[in-house]
VODO-496272 format. One record per residue: residue number from 1; residue in one letter; x, y, z of N, C-alpha, C, O in turn. Coordinates in steps of 0.05 Angstrom, whole numbers, plus 5000, padded with zeros to 4 digits. Layout:
REM residues N
seke = NUM	zalo = A	n.c1 = X	n.c2 = Y	n.c3 = Z	ca.c1 = X	ca.c2 = Y	ca.c3 = Z	c.c1 = X	c.c2 = Y	c.c3 = Z	o.c1 = X	o.c2 = Y	o.c3 = Z .
...
//
This chain:
REM residues 87
seke = 1	zalo = X	n.c1 = 4574	n.c2 = 4866	n.c3 = 5282	ca.c1 = 4565	ca.c2 = 4885	ca.c3 = 5262	c.c1 = 4581	c.c2 = 4911	c.c3 = 5262	o.c1 = 4593	o.c2 = 4919	o.c3 = 5242 .
seke = 2	zalo = X	n.c1 = 4583	n.c2 = 4923	n.c3 = 5286	ca.c1 = 4598	ca.c2 = 4948	ca.c3 = 5288	c.c1 = 4628	c.c2 = 4943	c.c3 = 5283	o.c1 = 4641	o.c2 = 4959	o.c3 = 5269 .
seke = 3	zalo = X	n.c1 = 4638	n.c2 = 4921	n.c3 = 5293	ca.c1 = 4666	ca.c2 = 4915	ca.c3 = 5289	c.c1 = 4673	c.c2 = 4911	c.c3 = 5259	o.c1 = 4693	o.c2 = 4920	o.c3 = 5250 .
seke = 4	zalo = X	n.c1 = 4656	n.c2 = 4898	n.c3 = 5245	ca.c1 = 4660	ca.c2 = 4894	ca.c3 = 5216	c.c1 = 4658	c.c2 = 4920	c.c3 = 5201	o.c1 = 4675	o.c2 = 4925	o.c3 = 5183 .
seke = 5	zalo = X	n.c1 = 4639	n.c2 = 4937	n.c3 = 5208	ca.c1 = 4636	ca.c2 = 4963	ca.c3 = 5195	c.c1 = 4661	c.c2 = 4980	c.c3 = 5200	o.c1 = 4671	o.c2 = 4993	o.c3 = 5182 .
seke = 6	zalo = X	n.c1 = 4670	n.c2 = 4981	n.c3 = 5225	ca.c1 = 4694	ca.c2 = 4997	ca.c3 = 5232	c.c1 = 4718	c.c2 = 4985	c.c3 = 5218	o.c1 = 4736	o.c2 = 5000	o.c3 = 5209 .
seke = 7	zalo = X	n.c1 = 4719	n.c2 = 4959	n.c3 = 5216	ca.c1 = 4741	ca.c2 = 4946	ca.c3 = 5201	c.c1 = 4742	c.c2 = 4955	c.c3 = 5172	o.c1 = 4764	o.c2 = 4961	o.c3 = 5162 .
seke = 8	zalo = X	n.c1 = 4719	n.c2 = 4955	n.c3 = 5159	ca.c1 = 4718	ca.c2 = 4963	ca.c3 = 5131	c.c1 = 4726	c.c2 = 4993	c.c3 = 5128	o.c1 = 4740	o.c2 = 5000	o.c3 = 5110 .
seke = 9	zalo = X	n.c1 = 4715	n.c2 = 5010	n.c3 = 5146	ca.c1 = 4722	ca.c2 = 5039	ca.c3 = 5144	c.c1 = 4752	c.c2 = 5042	c.c3 = 5148	o.c1 = 4765	o.c2 = 5057	o.c3 = 5133 .
seke = 10	zalo = X	n.c1 = 4763	n.c2 = 5029	n.c3 = 5168	ca.c1 = 4792	ca.c2 = 5032	ca.c3 = 5173	c.c1 = 4809	c.c2 = 5021	c.c3 = 5150	o.c1 = 4829	o.c2 = 5032	o.c3 = 5142 .
seke = 11	zalo = X	n.c1 = 4800	n.c2 = 4998	n.c3 = 5139	ca.c1 = 4815	ca.c2 = 4985	ca.c3 = 5118	c.c1 = 4815	c.c2 = 5003	c.c3 = 5093	o.c1 = 4836	o.c2 = 5006	o.c3 = 5080 .
seke = 12	zalo = X	n.c1 = 4792	n.c2 = 5014	n.c3 = 5086	ca.c1 = 4790	ca.c2 = 5032	ca.c3 = 5063	c.c1 = 4807	c.c2 = 5056	c.c3 = 5067	o.c1 = 4822	o.c2 = 5064	o.c3 = 5049 .
seke = 13	zalo = X	n.c1 = 4806	n.c2 = 5069	n.c3 = 5090	ca.c1 = 4821	ca.c2 = 5093	ca.c3 = 5096	c.c1 = 4851	c.c2 = 5087	c.c3 = 5094	o.c1 = 4867	o.c2 = 5102	o.c3 = 5082 .
seke = 14	zalo = X	n.c1 = 4860	n.c2 = 5065	n.c3 = 5107	ca.c1 = 4888	ca.c2 = 5058	ca.c3 = 5108	c.c1 = 4898	c.c2 = 5050	c.c3 = 5080	o.c1 = 4920	o.c2 = 5057	o.c3 = 5072 .
seke = 15	zalo = X	n.c1 = 4882	n.c2 = 5035	n.c3 = 5065	ca.c1 = 4890	ca.c2 = 5027	ca.c3 = 5038	c.c1 = 4892	c.c2 = 5051	c.c3 = 5020	o.c1 = 4909	o.c2 = 5051	o.c3 = 5001 .
seke = 16	zalo = X	n.c1 = 4876	n.c2 = 5071	n.c3 = 5024	ca.c1 = 4877	ca.c2 = 5095	ca.c3 = 5007	c.c1 = 4897	c.c2 = 5116	c.c3 = 5015	o.c1 = 4902	o.c2 = 5134	o.c3 = 5000 .
seke = 17	zalo = X	n.c1 = 4909	n.c2 = 5113	n.c3 = 5038	ca.c1 = 4927	ca.c2 = 5135	ca.c3 = 5048	c.c1 = 4952	c.c2 = 5138	c.c3 = 5031	o.c1 = 4963	o.c2 = 5160	o.c3 = 5030 .
seke = 18	zalo = X	n.c1 = 4961	n.c2 = 5118	n.c3 = 5016	ca.c1 = 4984	ca.c2 = 5120	ca.c3 = 5000	c.c1 = 4978	c.c2 = 5129	c.c3 = 4971	o.c1 = 4996	o.c2 = 5137	o.c3 = 4956 .
seke = 19	zalo = X	n.c1 = 4952	n.c2 = 5129	n.c3 = 4964	ca.c1 = 4945	ca.c2 = 5136	ca.c3 = 4936	c.c1 = 4951	c.c2 = 5165	c.c3 = 4929	o.c1 = 4958	o.c2 = 5170	o.c3 = 4906 .
seke = 20	zalo = X	n.c1 = 4948	n.c2 = 5185	n.c3 = 4947	ca.c1 = 4956	ca.c2 = 5212	ca.c3 = 4939	c.c1 = 4986	c.c2 = 5213	c.c3 = 4931	o.c1 = 4993	o.c2 = 5227	o.c3 = 4912 .
seke = 21	zalo = X	n.c1 = 5003	n.c2 = 5199	n.c3 = 4945	ca.c1 = 5032	ca.c2 = 5198	ca.c3 = 4938	c.c1 = 5036	c.c2 = 5184	c.c3 = 4912	o.c1 = 5053	o.c2 = 5192	o.c3 = 4896 .
seke = 22	zalo = X	n.c1 = 5021	n.c2 = 5162	n.c3 = 4908	ca.c1 = 5024	ca.c2 = 5148	ca.c3 = 4882	c.c1 = 5016	c.c2 = 5165	c.c3 = 4859	o.c1 = 5029	o.c2 = 5166	o.c3 = 4838 .
seke = 23	zalo = X	n.c1 = 4994	n.c2 = 5180	n.c3 = 4862	ca.c1 = 4984	ca.c2 = 5198	ca.c3 = 4841	c.c1 = 5005	c.c2 = 5220	c.c3 = 4836	o.c1 = 5010	o.c2 = 5227	o.c3 = 4813 .
seke = 24	zalo = X	n.c1 = 5016	n.c2 = 5231	n.c3 = 4857	ca.c1 = 5037	ca.c2 = 5252	ca.c3 = 4855	c.c1 = 5061	c.c2 = 5241	c.c3 = 4840	o.c1 = 5072	o.c2 = 5255	o.c3 = 4822 .
seke = 25	zalo = X	n.c1 = 5070	n.c2 = 5217	n.c3 = 4846	ca.c1 = 5093	ca.c2 = 5205	ca.c3 = 4832	c.c1 = 5086	c.c2 = 5201	c.c3 = 4803	o.c1 = 5103	o.c2 = 5207	o.c3 = 4785 .
seke = 26	zalo = X	n.c1 = 5062	n.c2 = 5192	n.c3 = 4797	ca.c1 = 5054	ca.c2 = 5187	ca.c3 = 4770	c.c1 = 5053	c.c2 = 5213	c.c3 = 4754	o.c1 = 5062	o.c2 = 5214	o.c3 = 4731 .
seke = 27	zalo = X	n.c1 = 5041	n.c2 = 5234	n.c3 = 4766	ca.c1 = 5039	ca.c2 = 5260	ca.c3 = 4752	c.c1 = 5067	c.c2 = 5273	c.c3 = 4748	o.c1 = 5072	o.c2 = 5284	o.c3 = 4726 .
seke = 28	zalo = X	n.c1 = 5084	n.c2 = 5271	n.c3 = 4768	ca.c1 = 5111	ca.c2 = 5283	ca.c3 = 4766	c.c1 = 5130	c.c2 = 5266	c.c3 = 4750	o.c1 = 5150	o.c2 = 5276	o.c3 = 4739 .
seke = 29	zalo = X	n.c1 = 5124	n.c2 = 5240	n.c3 = 4747	ca.c1 = 5142	ca.c2 = 5222	ca.c3 = 4733	c.c1 = 5166	c.c2 = 5213	c.c3 = 4749	o.c1 = 5184	o.c2 = 5201	o.c3 = 4738 .
seke = 30	zalo = X	n.c1 = 5166	n.c2 = 5218	n.c3 = 4775	ca.c1 = 5188	ca.c2 = 5210	ca.c3 = 4792	c.c1 = 5179	c.c2 = 5208	c.c3 = 4821	o.c1 = 5158	o.c2 = 5220	o.c3 = 4829 .
seke = 31	zalo = X	n.c1 = 5195	n.c2 = 5195	n.c3 = 4837	ca.c1 = 5190	ca.c2 = 5193	ca.c3 = 4866	c.c1 = 5213	c.c2 = 5205	c.c3 = 4881	o.c1 = 5220	o.c2 = 5195	o.c3 = 4903 .
seke = 32	zalo = X	n.c1 = 5225	n.c2 = 5225	n.c3 = 4870	ca.c1 = 5248	ca.c2 = 5238	ca.c3 = 4883	c.c1 = 5242	c.c2 = 5247	c.c3 = 4911	o.c1 = 5220	o.c2 = 5258	o.c3 = 4916 .
seke = 33	zalo = X	n.c1 = 5260	n.c2 = 5243	n.c3 = 4929	ca.c1 = 5257	ca.c2 = 5252	ca.c3 = 4956	c.c1 = 5247	c.c2 = 5231	c.c3 = 4975	o.c1 = 5246	o.c2 = 5234	o.c3 = 4999 .
seke = 34	zalo = X	n.c1 = 5238	n.c2 = 5208	n.c3 = 4964	ca.c1 = 5228	ca.c2 = 5186	ca.c3 = 4981	c.c1 = 5251	c.c2 = 5168	c.c3 = 4989	o.c1 = 5270	o.c2 = 5164	o.c3 = 4973 .
seke = 35	zalo = X	n.c1 = 5250	n.c2 = 5157	n.c3 = 5012	ca.c1 = 5271	ca.c2 = 5140	ca.c3 = 5022	c.c1 = 5268	c.c2 = 5112	c.c3 = 5010	o.c1 = 5247	o.c2 = 5099	o.c3 = 5013 .
seke = 36	zalo = X	n.c1 = 5289	n.c2 = 5102	n.c3 = 4997	ca.c1 = 5288	ca.c2 = 5075	ca.c3 = 4985	c.c1 = 5285	c.c2 = 5054	c.c3 = 5007	o.c1 = 5271	o.c2 = 5034	o.c3 = 5003 .
seke = 37	zalo = X	n.c1 = 5298	n.c2 = 5059	n.c3 = 5029	ca.c1 = 5297	ca.c2 = 5040	ca.c3 = 5052	c.c1 = 5268	c.c2 = 5038	c.c3 = 5062	o.c1 = 5258	o.c2 = 5016	o.c3 = 5066 .
seke = 38	zalo = X	n.c1 = 5255	n.c2 = 5060	n.c3 = 5065	ca.c1 = 5227	ca.c2 = 5060	ca.c3 = 5074	c.c1 = 5209	c.c2 = 5045	c.c3 = 5054	o.c1 = 5192	o.c2 = 5030	o.c3 = 5063 .
seke = 39	zalo = X	n.c1 = 5214	n.c2 = 5049	n.c3 = 5028	ca.c1 = 5198	ca.c2 = 5035	ca.c3 = 5008	c.c1 = 5202	c.c2 = 5005	c.c3 = 5010	o.c1 = 5182	o.c2 = 4990	o.c3 = 5008 .
seke = 40	zalo = X	n.c1 = 5226	n.c2 = 4996	n.c3 = 5013	ca.c1 = 5232	ca.c2 = 4967	ca.c3 = 5014	c.c1 = 5221	c.c2 = 4955	c.c3 = 5040	o.c1 = 5210	o.c2 = 4932	o.c3 = 5039 .
seke = 41	zalo = X	n.c1 = 5223	n.c2 = 4969	n.c3 = 5062	ca.c1 = 5212	ca.c2 = 4959	ca.c3 = 5087	c.c1 = 5182	c.c2 = 4957	c.c3 = 5086	o.c1 = 5169	o.c2 = 4938	o.c3 = 5095 .
seke = 42	zalo = X	n.c1 = 5170	n.c2 = 4978	n.c3 = 5074	ca.c1 = 5141	ca.c2 = 4978	ca.c3 = 5070	c.c1 = 5132	c.c2 = 4954	c.c3 = 5053	o.c1 = 5112	o.c2 = 4941	o.c3 = 5059 .
seke = 43	zalo = X	n.c1 = 5146	n.c2 = 4949	n.c3 = 5031	ca.c1 = 5140	ca.c2 = 4926	ca.c3 = 5014	c.c1 = 5142	c.c2 = 4899	c.c3 = 5029	o.c1 = 5124	o.c2 = 4883	o.c3 = 5027 .
seke = 44	zalo = X	n.c1 = 5164	n.c2 = 4895	n.c3 = 5043	ca.c1 = 5167	ca.c2 = 4871	ca.c3 = 5058	c.c1 = 5145	c.c2 = 4868	c.c3 = 5079	o.c1 = 5133	o.c2 = 4846	o.c3 = 5082 .
seke = 45	zalo = X	n.c1 = 5139	n.c2 = 4889	n.c3 = 5093	ca.c1 = 5117	ca.c2 = 4888	ca.c3 = 5113	c.c1 = 5090	c.c2 = 4883	c.c3 = 5101	o.c1 = 5075	o.c2 = 4866	o.c3 = 5112 .
seke = 46	zalo = X	n.c1 = 5084	n.c2 = 4896	n.c3 = 5079	ca.c1 = 5058	ca.c2 = 4892	ca.c3 = 5067	c.c1 = 5054	c.c2 = 4864	c.c3 = 5055	o.c1 = 5033	o.c2 = 4852	o.c3 = 5059 .
seke = 47	zalo = X	n.c1 = 5074	n.c2 = 4854	n.c3 = 5042	ca.c1 = 5072	ca.c2 = 4827	ca.c3 = 5030	c.c1 = 5071	c.c2 = 4807	c.c3 = 5053	o.c1 = 5056	o.c2 = 4787	o.c3 = 5051 .
seke = 48	zalo = X	n.c1 = 5087	n.c2 = 4810	n.c3 = 5074	ca.c1 = 5086	ca.c2 = 4792	ca.c3 = 5096	c.c1 = 5059	c.c2 = 4791	c.c3 = 5109	o.c1 = 5049	o.c2 = 4769	o.c3 = 5115 .
seke = 49	zalo = X	n.c1 = 5047	n.c2 = 4814	n.c3 = 5113	ca.c1 = 5020	ca.c2 = 4814	ca.c3 = 5125	c.c1 = 4999	c.c2 = 4802	c.c3 = 5106	o.c1 = 4981	o.c2 = 4789	o.c3 = 5116 .
seke = 50	zalo = X	n.c1 = 5002	n.c2 = 4807	n.c3 = 5080	ca.c1 = 4983	ca.c2 = 4796	ca.c3 = 5061	c.c1 = 4984	c.c2 = 4765	c.c3 = 5061	o.c1 = 4964	o.c2 = 4752	o.c3 = 5057 .
seke = 51	zalo = X	n.c1 = 5007	n.c2 = 4754	n.c3 = 5067	ca.c1 = 5010	ca.c2 = 4725	ca.c3 = 5069	c.c1 = 5001	c.c2 = 4715	c.c3 = 5096	o.c1 = 4989	o.c2 = 4694	o.c3 = 5099 .
seke = 52	zalo = X	n.c1 = 5009	n.c2 = 4730	n.c3 = 5117	ca.c1 = 5004	ca.c2 = 4721	ca.c3 = 5145	c.c1 = 4974	c.c2 = 4721	c.c3 = 5152	o.c1 = 4965	o.c2 = 4704	o.c3 = 5167 .
seke = 53	zalo = X	n.c1 = 4959	n.c2 = 4741	n.c3 = 5143	ca.c1 = 4931	ca.c2 = 4743	ca.c3 = 5151	c.c1 = 4915	c.c2 = 4718	c.c3 = 5145	o.c1 = 4902	o.c2 = 4707	o.c3 = 5163 .
seke = 54	zalo = X	n.c1 = 4915	n.c2 = 4708	n.c3 = 5120	ca.c1 = 4899	ca.c2 = 4684	ca.c3 = 5115	c.c1 = 4910	c.c2 = 4659	c.c3 = 5130	o.c1 = 4895	o.c2 = 4641	o.c3 = 5138 .
seke = 55	zalo = X	n.c1 = 4936	n.c2 = 4658	n.c3 = 5134	ca.c1 = 4948	ca.c2 = 4636	ca.c3 = 5149	c.c1 = 4940	c.c2 = 4636	c.c3 = 5178	o.c1 = 4935	o.c2 = 4614	o.c3 = 5189 .
seke = 56	zalo = X	n.c1 = 4938	n.c2 = 4659	n.c3 = 5190	ca.c1 = 4932	ca.c2 = 4661	ca.c3 = 5219	c.c1 = 4902	c.c2 = 4663	c.c3 = 5224	o.c1 = 4892	o.c2 = 4650	o.c3 = 5242 .
seke = 57	zalo = X	n.c1 = 4887	n.c2 = 4679	n.c3 = 5208	ca.c1 = 4859	ca.c2 = 4685	ca.c3 = 5214	c.c1 = 4840	c.c2 = 4675	c.c3 = 5194	o.c1 = 4815	o.c2 = 4677	o.c3 = 5197 .
seke = 58	zalo = X	n.c1 = 4849	n.c2 = 4663	n.c3 = 5172	ca.c1 = 4831	ca.c2 = 4656	ca.c3 = 5150	c.c1 = 4827	c.c2 = 4680	c.c3 = 5132	o.c1 = 4841	o.c2 = 4701	o.c3 = 5135 .
seke = 59	zalo = X	n.c1 = 4809	n.c2 = 4678	n.c3 = 5114	ca.c1 = 4804	ca.c2 = 4700	ca.c3 = 5095	c.c1 = 4787	c.c2 = 4722	c.c3 = 5108	o.c1 = 4764	o.c2 = 4718	o.c3 = 5113 .
seke = 60	zalo = X	n.c1 = 4800	n.c2 = 4744	n.c3 = 5114	ca.c1 = 4786	ca.c2 = 4768	ca.c3 = 5125	c.c1 = 4786	c.c2 = 4789	c.c3 = 5103	o.c1 = 4806	o.c2 = 4803	o.c3 = 5099 .
seke = 61	zalo = X	n.c1 = 4763	n.c2 = 4792	n.c3 = 5089	ca.c1 = 4763	ca.c2 = 4809	ca.c3 = 5066	c.c1 = 4773	c.c2 = 4838	c.c3 = 5070	o.c1 = 4788	o.c2 = 4848	o.c3 = 5054 .
seke = 62	zalo = X	n.c1 = 4764	n.c2 = 4851	n.c3 = 5092	ca.c1 = 4772	ca.c2 = 4878	ca.c3 = 5096	c.c1 = 4802	c.c2 = 4881	c.c3 = 5102	o.c1 = 4814	o.c2 = 4901	o.c3 = 5095 .
seke = 63	zalo = X	n.c1 = 4814	n.c2 = 4861	n.c3 = 5115	ca.c1 = 4843	ca.c2 = 4862	ca.c3 = 5120	c.c1 = 4858	c.c2 = 4857	c.c3 = 5094	o.c1 = 4878	o.c2 = 4870	o.c3 = 5088 .
seke = 64	zalo = X	n.c1 = 4849	n.c2 = 4838	n.c3 = 5078	ca.c1 = 4862	ca.c2 = 4832	ca.c3 = 5053	c.c1 = 4861	c.c2 = 4856	c.c3 = 5034	o.c1 = 4880	o.c2 = 4862	o.c3 = 5020 .
seke = 65	zalo = X	n.c1 = 4837	n.c2 = 4869	n.c3 = 5033	ca.c1 = 4834	ca.c2 = 4893	ca.c3 = 5016	c.c1 = 4853	c.c2 = 4915	c.c3 = 5025	o.c1 = 4865	o.c2 = 4929	o.c3 = 5009 .
seke = 66	zalo = X	n.c1 = 4856	n.c2 = 4918	n.c3 = 5051	ca.c1 = 4874	ca.c2 = 4938	ca.c3 = 5063	c.c1 = 4902	c.c2 = 4934	c.c3 = 5052	o.c1 = 4914	o.c2 = 4953	o.c3 = 5041 .
seke = 67	zalo = X	n.c1 = 4913	n.c2 = 4911	n.c3 = 5055	ca.c1 = 4941	ca.c2 = 4907	ca.c3 = 5047	c.c1 = 4944	c.c2 = 4905	c.c3 = 5017	o.c1 = 4965	o.c2 = 4914	o.c3 = 5007 .
seke = 68	zalo = X	n.c1 = 4925	n.c2 = 4895	n.c3 = 5003	ca.c1 = 4926	ca.c2 = 4894	ca.c3 = 4974	c.c1 = 4926	c.c2 = 4923	c.c3 = 4963	o.c1 = 4941	o.c2 = 4929	o.c3 = 4944 .
seke = 69	zalo = X	n.c1 = 4910	n.c2 = 4940	n.c3 = 4974	ca.c1 = 4909	ca.c2 = 4968	ca.c3 = 4966	c.c1 = 4935	c.c2 = 4982	c.c3 = 4971	o.c1 = 4945	o.c2 = 4997	o.c3 = 4954 .
seke = 70	zalo = X	n.c1 = 4946	n.c2 = 4978	n.c3 = 4995	ca.c1 = 4972	ca.c2 = 4990	ca.c3 = 5002	c.c1 = 4994	c.c2 = 4981	c.c3 = 4984	o.c1 = 5010	o.c2 = 4997	o.c3 = 4974 .
seke = 71	zalo = X	n.c1 = 4995	n.c2 = 4955	n.c3 = 4978	ca.c1 = 5016	ca.c2 = 4944	ca.c3 = 4961	c.c1 = 5013	c.c2 = 4955	c.c3 = 4933	o.c1 = 5033	o.c2 = 4961	o.c3 = 4919 .
seke = 72	zalo = X	n.c1 = 4989	n.c2 = 4958	n.c3 = 4923	ca.c1 = 4984	ca.c2 = 4969	ca.c3 = 4896	c.c1 = 4995	c.c2 = 4997	c.c3 = 4894	o.c1 = 5009	o.c2 = 5004	o.c3 = 4875 .
seke = 73	zalo = X	n.c1 = 4988	n.c2 = 5014	n.c3 = 4913	ca.c1 = 4998	ca.c2 = 5041	ca.c3 = 4913	c.c1 = 5028	c.c2 = 5042	c.c3 = 4916	o.c1 = 5042	o.c2 = 5057	o.c3 = 4903 .
seke = 74	zalo = X	n.c1 = 5039	n.c2 = 5025	n.c3 = 4933	ca.c1 = 5068	ca.c2 = 5024	ca.c3 = 4937	c.c1 = 5082	c.c2 = 5016	c.c3 = 4912	o.c1 = 5103	o.c2 = 5027	o.c3 = 4906 .
seke = 75	zalo = X	n.c1 = 5072	n.c2 = 4997	n.c3 = 4897	ca.c1 = 5085	ca.c2 = 4989	ca.c3 = 4872	c.c1 = 5086	c.c2 = 5012	c.c3 = 4852	o.c1 = 5106	o.c2 = 5015	o.c3 = 4837 .
seke = 76	zalo = X	n.c1 = 5065	n.c2 = 5028	n.c3 = 4851	ca.c1 = 5066	ca.c2 = 5052	ca.c3 = 4834	c.c1 = 5087	c.c2 = 5072	c.c3 = 4843	o.c1 = 5103	o.c2 = 5082	o.c3 = 4827 .
seke = 77	zalo = X	n.c1 = 5088	n.c2 = 5076	n.c3 = 4869	ca.c1 = 5108	ca.c2 = 5095	ca.c3 = 4881	c.c1 = 5136	c.c2 = 5084	c.c3 = 4875	o.c1 = 5154	o.c2 = 5100	o.c3 = 4866 .
seke = 78	zalo = X	n.c1 = 5141	n.c2 = 5058	n.c3 = 4879	ca.c1 = 5167	ca.c2 = 5047	ca.c3 = 4875	c.c1 = 5175	c.c2 = 5048	c.c3 = 4845	o.c1 = 5199	o.c2 = 5054	o.c3 = 4839 .
seke = 79	zalo = X	n.c1 = 5156	n.c2 = 5044	n.c3 = 4827	ca.c1 = 5163	ca.c2 = 5046	ca.c3 = 4799	c.c1 = 5174	c.c2 = 5073	c.c3 = 4792	o.c1 = 5194	o.c2 = 5075	o.c3 = 4779 .
seke = 80	zalo = X	n.c1 = 5161	n.c2 = 5094	n.c3 = 4801	ca.c1 = 5170	ca.c2 = 5121	ca.c3 = 4795	c.c1 = 5194	c.c2 = 5130	c.c3 = 4812	o.c1 = 5209	o.c2 = 5148	o.c3 = 4804 .
seke = 81	zalo = X	n.c1 = 5198	n.c2 = 5118	n.c3 = 4834	ca.c1 = 5222	ca.c2 = 5124	ca.c3 = 4850	c.c1 = 5247	c.c2 = 5112	c.c3 = 4838	o.c1 = 5267	o.c2 = 5125	o.c3 = 4835 .
seke = 82	zalo = X	n.c1 = 5246	n.c2 = 5087	n.c3 = 4830	ca.c1 = 5269	ca.c2 = 5073	ca.c3 = 4820	c.c1 = 5273	c.c2 = 5076	c.c3 = 4789	o.c1 = 5295	o.c2 = 5073	o.c3 = 4779 .
seke = 83	zalo = X	n.c1 = 5251	n.c2 = 5080	n.c3 = 4775	ca.c1 = 5252	ca.c2 = 5084	ca.c3 = 4746	c.c1 = 5236	c.c2 = 5108	c.c3 = 4737	o.c1 = 5215	o.c2 = 5106	o.c3 = 4725 .
seke = 84	zalo = X	n.c1 = 5247	n.c2 = 5132	n.c3 = 4743	ca.c1 = 5232	ca.c2 = 5157	ca.c3 = 4736	c.c1 = 5229	c.c2 = 5159	c.c3 = 4706	o.c1 = 5246	o.c2 = 5151	o.c3 = 4691 .
seke = 85	zalo = X	n.c1 = 5207	n.c2 = 5171	n.c3 = 4698	ca.c1 = 5201	ca.c2 = 5174	ca.c3 = 4669	c.c1 = 5210	c.c2 = 5201	c.c3 = 4659	o.c1 = 5215	o.c2 = 5205	o.c3 = 4635 .
seke = 86	zalo = X	n.c1 = 5211	n.c2 = 5221	n.c3 = 4677	ca.c1 = 5221	ca.c2 = 5248	ca.c3 = 4668	c.c1 = 5230	c.c2 = 5263	c.c3 = 4693	o.c1 = 5222	o.c2 = 5257	o.c3 = 4715 .
seke = 87	zalo = X	n.c1 = 5246	n.c2 = 5283	n.c3 = 4689	ca.c1 = 5257	ca.c2 = 5299	ca.c3 = 4711	c.c1 = 5249	c.c2 = 5328	c.c3 = 4708	o.c1 = 5256	o.c2 = 5344	o.c3 = 4725 .
//
C-alpha cells in the first residue's frame, strides 16, 4: 500500500517536472538555449523505458504514466526547440 502510494506520488512529480519548461517554450514560441543532444537522449531514454517497463514488469500504471507524461512534455519542448514559431 505505502509502496504504491509513494510510487504514484513520485511518478506524478517526475512526470510533471518537465511541464514548466514545456509551458515556457509554448509561451515564448521557442526552445532557444536548450541542448539538442540532451533532448534526443531524453527522448531515446523515455521511449526505451516506456517499452521496457511492460516487457520486464508487466503493466505498472504509475510507471507508465510517469514516462508517458515525460515524453508528452518532451515532445512539446522539442517542437518549439526545432521549429520555433516566433523569435
